[in-house]
Each structure stands twice: as structure tokens, then as C-alpha cells.
C-alpha positions in Angstrom: 0.0 0.0 0.0 2.9 2.4 0.7 4.1 2.2 -2.9 0.5 2.8 -4.1 0.2 6.0 -2.1 3.6 7.2 -3.2 2.6 6.7 -6.9 -0.7 8.6 -6.4 1.2 11.5 -4.7 3.6 11.7 -7.7 0.7 11.8 -10.1 -1.1 14.6 -8.1 2.2 16.6 -8.1 2.5 16.3 -11.8 -1.1 17.6 -12.2 -0.3 20.5 -9.9 2.8 21.3 -11.9 0.7 21.6 -15.1 -1.5 24.0 -13.3 1.0 26.1 -11.4 4.0 26.6 -13.7 2.2 28.6 -16.4 0.5 30.7 -13.7 3.8 31.4 -11.8 6.0 32.3 -14.7 3.3 34.0 -16.8 3.6 35.1 -20.4 5.2 38.3 -21.9 2.8 40.5 -23.7 4.2 42.9 -26.4 1.6 45.7 -26.9 3.6 47.6 -29.5 4.2 44.6 -31.7 0.5 43.7 -31.5 -0.5 47.3 -32.5 1.9 47.3 -35.5 0.6 43.9 -36.7 -2.9 45.2 -36.5 -2.1 48.4 -38.6 -0.5 46.3 -41.2 -3.4 44.0 -41.5 -5.8 47.0 -41.7 -3.7 48.6 -44.5 -3.6 45.5 -46.6 -7.4 45.0 -46.3 -8.0 48.6 -47.3 -5.7 48.4 -50.3 -7.5 45.3 -51.4 -10.9 47.1 -51.2 -9.6 50.1 -53.2 -8.4 47.7 -56.0 -11.8 46.1 -56.1 -13.6 49.5 -56.2 -11.3 50.9 -58.9 -12.0 47.9 -61.1 -15.7 48.5 -60.7 -15.3 52.2 -61.6 -16.4 53.4 -58.2 -13.1 55.2 -57.4 -11.4 57.7 -59.7 -8.5 59.0 -57.5 -7.2 55.6 -56.4 -3.6 56.8 -56.1 -4.5 59.6 -53.8 -6.4 57.3 -51.5 -3.4 54.9 -51.4 -1.1 57.8 -50.5 -3.4 58.8 -47.7 -3.4 55.3 -46.3 0.3 55.1 -46.4 0.6 58.4 -44.6 -1.9 57.2 -42.0 0.2 54.1 -41.4 3.4 56.1 -41.0 1.7 58.5 -38.6 0.6 55.5 -36.4 4.0 53.9 -36.2 4.9 53.1 -32.5 7.5 55.4 -31.0 9.0 52.8 -28.6 8.7 49.2 -27.6 7.0 48.4 -24.3 6.7 44.7 -23.2 4.5 43.7 -20.4 4.5 40.4 -18.4 1.5 39.0 -16.5 2.4 37.3 -13.2 0.2 35.6 -10.6 1.0 35.7 -6.9 1.7 32.2 -5.3 -1.0 32.9 -2.8 -3.5 33.0 -5.6 -2.5 29.4 -6.6 -3.4 27.9 -3.3 -7.2 27.5 -3.9 -6.5 25.8 -7.2 -4.0 23.4 -5.7 -6.4 22.5 -2.9 -9.1 21.9 -5.5 -6.9 19.6 -7.6 -5.9 17.5 -4.5 -9.5 17.4 -3.3 -10.8 16.3 -6.7 -8.2 13.6 -7.2 -8.4 11.9 -3.8 -12.1 12.6 -3.5 -12.9 10.8 -6.7 -10.7 7.9 -5.7 -12.4 7.6 -2.4 -15.7 7.6 -4.1 -15.1 5.2 -7.0 -11.7 3.7 -6.4 -12.6 0.8 -4.0 -10.0 1.7 -1.4 -11.9 -0.4 1.2 -11.7 -3.5 -0.9 -8.0 -2.9 -1.5 -7.4 -2.6 2.2 -9.4 -5.8 2.9 -7.4 -7.6 0.2 -4.0 -6.6 1.7 -5.3 -7.6 5.2 -6.3 -11.0 3.9 -2.9 -11.5 2.3 -1.2 -10.6 5.6 -3.4 -13.1 7.4 -2.6 -16.1 5.1 -0.2 -17.9 7.6 -2.7 -17.5 10.4 -5.7 -18.7 8.3 -3.7 -21.6 6.9 -2.8 -22.9 10.4 -6.4 -22.6 11.5 -7.6 -24.5 8.5 -5.2 -27.3 9.3 -6.2 -27.3 13.0 -2.7 -26.2 13.9 -3.7 -23.6 16.5 -4.0 -23.8 20.3 -7.7 -22.7 20.4 -8.6 -24.9 17.4 -10.9 -22.1 16.3 -12.9 -23.0 13.2 -12.9 -20.8 10.2 -16.0 -18.7 9.4 -17.4 -18.1 5.9 -15.6 -14.8 5.8 -12.3 -16.4 6.9 -12.7 -18.9 4.1 -13.3 -16.2 1.6 -10.2 -14.3 2.9 -8.1 -17.4 2.7 -9.2 -18.1 -0.9 -8.4 -14.5 -1.8 -5.0 -14.6 -0.1 -4.1 -18.0 -1.8 -5.1 -16.7 -5.2 -2.8 -13.7 -4.6 0.1 -15.9 -3.5 -0.4 -18.2 -6.5 -0.5 -15.3 -8.9 2.9 -14.3 -7.6 4.2 -17.9 -7.4 2.2 -20.1 -9.7 4.6 -23.1 -9.4 3.6 -24.1 -5.9 1.7 -27.4 -6.1 0.8 -27.5 -2.5 -0.8 -24.0 -2.7 -2.9 -25.1 -5.7 -3.9 -28.3 -3.7 -5.0 -26.2 -0.8 -7.0 -23.8 -3.0 -8.7 -26.8 -4.6 -9.7 -28.3 -1.3 -11.1 -25.0 -0.1 -13.0 -24.6 -3.4 -14.5 -28.2 -2.9 -15.6 -27.3 0.6 -17.3 -24.3 -0.8 -18.9 -26.4 -3.6 -17.1 -24.3 -6.2 -16.5 -27.2 -8.7 -15.0 -25.1 -11.5 -12.3 -23.5 -9.3 -11.6 -26.8 -7.6 -11.0 -28.6 -10.8 -8.8 -25.8 -12.2 -6.7 -25.7 -9.0 -6.4 -29.5 -8.7 -5.5 -29.8 -12.4 -2.7 -27.2 -12.0 -1.4 -29.0 -8.9 -1.4 -32.3 -10.8 0.5 -30.7 -13.8 3.2 -29.5 -11.4 3.5 -32.7 -9.4 1.7 -35.7 -10.9 3.3 -38.3 -8.6 2.0 -36.9 -5.3 -0.8 -39.2 -4.0 -2.6 -36.3 -2.2 -2.7 -34.4 -5.4 -3.9 -37.4 -7.3 -6.7 -37.9 -4.8 -7.7 -34.2 -4.8 -7.7 -34.1 -8.6 -9.8 -37.3 -8.8 -12.3 -36.0 -6.3 -12.7 -32.7 -8.2 -13.2 -34.6 -11.5 -16.0 -36.7 -9.8 -17.7 -33.5 -8.6 -17.5 -31.9 -12.0 -19.8 -34.4 -13.7 -18.2 -33.8 -17.1 -18.3 -36.6 -19.7 -15.2 -38.8 -19.3 -14.1 -37.1 -16.0 -15.2 -40.1 -13.9 -13.1 -42.5 -16.0 -10.0 -40.3 -15.5 -10.8 -40.0 -11.8 -11.0 -43.8 -11.4 -7.7 -44.2 -13.2 -6.1 -41.8 -10.8 -7.5 -43.6 -7.8 -6.4 -47.0 -9.0 -2.9 -45.5 -9.4 -3.0 -44.4 -5.8 -4.2 -47.9 -4.7 -1.5 -49.5 -6.8 1.3 -47.7 -4.9 -0.5 -47.6 -1.5 -3.1 -50.3 -1.1 -3.9 -49.0 2.5 -5.1 -45.6 1.3 -8.6 -45.6 2.8 -9.5 -42.2 1.2 -8.9 -43.6 -2.3 -10.9 -46.8 -1.4 -13.7 -44.6 -0.1 -13.9 -42.6 -3.3 -13.8 -45.7 -5.4 -16.6 -47.2 -3.3 -18.9 -44.3 -3.6 -18.2 -44.0 -7.3 -19.0 -47.7 -7.8 -22.2 -47.2 -5.8 -23.3 -44.3 -7.9 -22.6 -46.3 -11.0 -24.8 -49.1 -9.6 -21.8 -51.5 -9.3 -22.8 -52.6 -5.9 -20.5 -55.6 -5.7 -17.5 -53.4 -6.3 -18.8 -50.9 -3.7 -19.2 -53.6 -1.1 -15.7 -55.0 -1.9 -14.1 -51.6 -1.4 -16.0 -50.8 1.9 -15.2 -54.3 3.2 -11.5 -53.7 2.4 -11.6 -50.4 4.3 -13.1 -52.2 7.3 -10.2 -54.6 7.3 -7.7 -51.8 7.1 -9.0 -49.5 9.8 -9.8 -52.2 12.4 -13.0 -52.9 14.4 -12.4 -50.1 16.9 -12.4 -47.3 14.4 -15.3 -44.8 14.7 -15.9 -45.1 10.9 -16.9 -48.8 11.2 -20.7 -48.1 11.9 -20.8 -45.9 8.8 -19.1 -48.5 6.7 -21.5 -51.1 7.9 -24.5 -49.0 7.0 -23.0 -48.4 3.5 -22.4 -52.1 3.0 -25.9 -52.9 4.1 -27.4 -50.3 1.8 -25.3 -51.6 -1.2 -26.2 -55.2 -0.3 -29.9 -54.3 -0.2 -29.7 -52.7 -3.6 -27.8 -55.6 -4.9 -30.3 -58.1 -3.6 -33.1 -56.1 -5.1 -31.4 -56.1 -8.5 -30.7 -59.8 -8.2 -34.3 -60.5 -7.3 -35.6 -58.4 -10.2 -33.3 -60.2 -12.6 -34.4 -63.6 -11.3 -38.0 -62.7 -11.9 -37.3 -61.6 -15.4 -35.2 -64.7 -16.3 -37.5 -67.1 -14.5 -34.9 -67.9 -11.9 -37.6 -69.4 -9.6 -37.8 -72.4 -11.9 -34.1 -73.1 -11.6 -34.3 -73.4 -7.8 -35.3 -77.0 -7.9 -31.9 -78.1 -9.3 -29.8 -76.2 -6.7 -29.7 -79.1 -4.3 -28.2 -81.4 -7.0 -25.7 -78.8 -8.0 -24.5 -78.0 -4.4 -21.8 -80.7 -4.2 -20.4 -79.7 -7.5 -20.4 -76.0 -6.4 -18.6 -76.9 -3.2 -15.9 -78.7 -5.1 -15.5 -75.8 -7.5 -15.3 -73.4 -4.6 -12.5 -75.4 -3.0 -10.5 -74.9 -6.1 -10.9 -71.1 -5.8 -9.3 -70.7 -2.3 -6.0 -71.3 -0.5 -5.5 -72.5 3.1 -2.6 -71.5 5.3 -1.5 -72.7 8.8 0.3 -70.0 10.7 2.7 -70.7 13.6 5.2 -68.8 15.7 8.9 -69.4 16.1 10.0 -69.8 19.8 11.9 -66.5 19.9 9.0 -64.3 18.7 8.0 -61.8 21.4 4.3 -60.9 21.0 3.5 -57.1 21.4 0.9 -56.0 24.0 -1.3 -54.6 21.2 -1.7 -54.9 17.5 -3.2 -57.2 14.9 -2.3 -60.3 12.8 -2.3 -59.5 9.1 -2.4 -62.4 6.7 -2.0 -61.5 3.0 -1.9 -63.2 -0.4 0.7 -62.0 -2.9 1.5 -62.9 -6.5 4.2 -65.4 -7.0 6.8 -62.8 -8.0 6.6 -61.3 -4.5 5.0 -58.0 -5.3 4.4 -55.9 -2.2 0.7 -55.1 -2.9 -1.5 -57.9 -1.6 -4.2 -59.5 -3.7 -6.2 -60.5 -0.7 -5.8 -59.9 3.0 -7.4 -60.8 6.4 -6.8 -59.0 9.7 -7.2 -61.0 12.9 -7.0 -59.8 16.6 -3.8 -60.4 18.4 -5.6 -62.6 20.9 -5.9 -65.3 18.3 -4.1 -68.5 19.4 -1.3 -70.1 17.4 -1.0 -72.2 15.4 -4.0 -71.0 13.4 -5.4 -72.2 10.2 -7.2 -69.8 7.8 -8.7 -70.1 4.4 -8.7 -67.1 2.0 -11.2 -66.8 -0.8 -12.3 -64.2 -3.4 -14.3 -62.5 -0.6 -11.0 -61.5 0.9 -9.7 -59.9 -2.3 -8.5 -56.3 -2.0 -9.8 -55.2 -5.4 -12.8 -56.5 -7.3 -10.8 -56.2 -10.6 -8.2 -58.7 -9.4 -9.5 -61.6 -7.4 -7.5 -64.2 -5.5 -8.8 -66.8 -8.0 -7.1 -65.0 -10.8 -3.7 -66.3 -9.5 -2.5 -69.8 -10.4 0.4 -69.5 -7.9 0.8 -67.3 -4.9 2.7 -66.5 -1.7 1.2 -66.2 1.8 2.6 -63.7 4.2 1.8 -63.3 7.9 2.8 -60.3 9.9 2.2 -59.2 13.5 1.4 -55.5 13.3 2.6 -54.0 16.6 1.1 -50.5 16.4 -2.2 -50.8 14.6 -0.9 -48.9 11.6 -0.6 -51.1 8.5 1.7 -48.6 6.9 4.6 -49.1 9.4 6.6 -52.3 9.6 9.7 -51.4 11.6 10.1 -54.0 14.3 7.2 -56.2 13.2 7.6 -60.0 13.1 6.6 -61.8 9.9 6.9 -65.0 7.9 6.4 -66.1 4.3 5.4 -69.3 2.7 6.8 -71.1 -0.3 4.9 -70.8 -3.6 1.5 -72.5 -3.4 -1.0 -73.4 -6.1 -4.6 -72.0 -6.1 -6.7 -74.6 -4.2 -3.8 -75.8 -2.2 -2.6 -75.4 1.4 0.7 -74.3 2.9 2.4 -73.4 6.1 3.9 -70.1 7.3 6.4 -69.8 10.2 6.7 -66.3 11.7 10.4 -66.1 12.5 11.7 -62.9 10.9 11.7 -59.3 12.0 11.7 -56.0 9.9 
């Protein structure tokens, strides 16, 4: 603001100079020269008139009249040169200067939006404080009001105008826009953040969410691809799973939605506050799925096929046994069990890829040795089921802190390669 006021003061001084300089220094007025020029002009005009009158025959003594005019001009020649200058007292300039200053600043105060400019600069100065409050990083944990959110958005836009290569700034702006239901701004900001740092999982999640909110044709496909990329690199990302689940539910893919929500339940544990909400979501999706199945059964005459189910049951059981794997987990004598945690049993592809195909979480109170059977119901992603593997590895890990992301200090074991439909043994005897 200081620079702004300096510039306005300079402009006003320039305007005052245009007004004052001519008034102070004045202009010299030569009365003699002006009179001489006037006489010459009068003489020439009169000579011209005499010529016209002579041609028309109105004047007979033209030469005498010309001589008289010449004599009159000589008689009126100035005897000396007197020049006058007009000057204005500086005191007389004061009202004009006051008027100029008043008009300039008065018009700006009236139509210049000075209050908005001051509010803008105040919002920019409050950016660090508002950012901390948004992230909950303040002692009072005071929530942001609607005006605070508007100020934060304005300050962020200003910052990003000056430094447009800050992906985290664009990400924050996009999140604020989504909370304000401003889909256009959210998508623009998230897209810019993604262009600057396409490998960041938080940015991928934010961009995917903004695309889902936009409702544009093809946007949901791009969003799903981004979310699957996040899951590929971090299969424990519950936010990505949640977005995929809700998207599947909206697309009436209820089986996929149930699979994603079930996977989330396994990851967060039974004591998490989100479990009741997930249970309700699964129940709602299951209800919709059952309704669809019932309607399909009626259309296809599925009731008539019910009579043969009993005969087909043994065959179905045999087929199901081929689509599962059984593992017996035991502990080495030197394993020290933690006081809290979980037992995580996961199925991996035969090449040892870190991302599990299926997984089960058991309470730490489970007694060893334990035998568990994993099926397609335990698959992490509906697109890749356990039954899609011909060979696999079984891993068992004792998670000591309840966070599936951390492994340091955890005990684990891994089986040999086992065929689908087979069984194997896993000895937990190694430590990360």
C-alpha cells in the first residue's frame, strides 16, 4: 500500500505542476508589436478594397487614396517598444492546488474501491494464520468462518498469482473450493497442482475428487484411473478406497462398492469410529444388490431353476474349494508378542509384489498355530481376485502399532509358492 500512495502522490504533483508553472512564470505581452501587426493588417485590407472599387469604376482617384493610407500608417508607427509580463501571486495558486488535490483523492475515495484494496491486503497478511487454523494447527482450534474462508481463498489466489509453481498451494486452493462447492475452481486448481506434481498421492486424490464433482463426460473415468494408481502404490489408502466405493455405488456397481468398503473395514480395524458408517453403507449396497438380483431372477424365470440347486450343491462346493487357499500360521519360539496390534495375513502374487491380492486382519488374541482359508471374498480389489492367481505366496505379519503402513520391528513370515486350491504353512520367524 505504501508504494501505491507514493505513486498517487507523484501523479497529483504532476497535475499540480501543469496548473502552477504557467501561472507562476506568466507570459510576456508585447503591446507595441501587436498594434503594429494590427495596422499592417488594416492597411492590406483597405488596399484590397480600393483595388476592387477601382476595377468596378467606383473610385477615380485611387492613387491619392493609397497615398493617404500610407501616410496614416506612417503616422501611427509606435515610438518605442514596451513589453509587459503577466504574473500571478503564489498565494492565488493555493485554492487551485487545494481543489486539484481534493478532486483527485475525493474521486478515488468515491469510486476507487479503497476499502476493498485494504481488505485484500489484510487477507494476504493473514494467510499464515488462516492456513494454520484451516489445518487445525492452533491452540484454540478455532474453526474458520465463511468470511475467513473467503479471505483465505483471496490470499491464496494472490500468492499463487505471484508464485504459480507451488503445487501445495494449488492443492489447498482446490480443497477450499471443494468445501465451498465451487467445482470449477476446484477442478482448475487441482489440475494445475497435478500438472506440477503428478506423482503426489494427495494431489492425485484431490484431482480425482474434483473430477468426480465436475460431472463432465469422461471425467469419472480419469478419476477412477487416478484412484487406482494411488491404490497400486499404496493399497492401504482408505481415502482412495472410499472414493472408489462411492463412485461404484453411484454407477450401480454394488458388488465393487461392497468390496471396497469391506476392504476399508479390514484396514481400519474394528475399533475405528468409521466402522458403523461403513456397515450402513455395505448394508445399503447389499440391499440394492439383492433387489437387483431379485428383479433379474424374476425376469429370467430364476424361480424355476431353484429345484436343481440341491443337485448342484456338491459340484459347487468342489468348485469353490479350487478357488481358495489355506494356510497354517505358527510362531517361532523366539517371537515376542507385542501388547497390542493385529495379525495380518495376506496373499501376494508369486513374484513377491508388495501389494496384496487378498488380506485378512485378525485380533492379536488369536491363538497359534492357526489355520485360515482365504477366498475371493478377501480380495483387495474386485478387478483382481484371488482366484485369478495360479500360484501365490502367503505372508503373515504381527502388526505392533495398529498402523498397517509401518513395519519397523514387526515379526513376519512367508510361505513357499502354493497353487490355487492348495494349502501351505507359514512360520513367523523374521523381523523387519
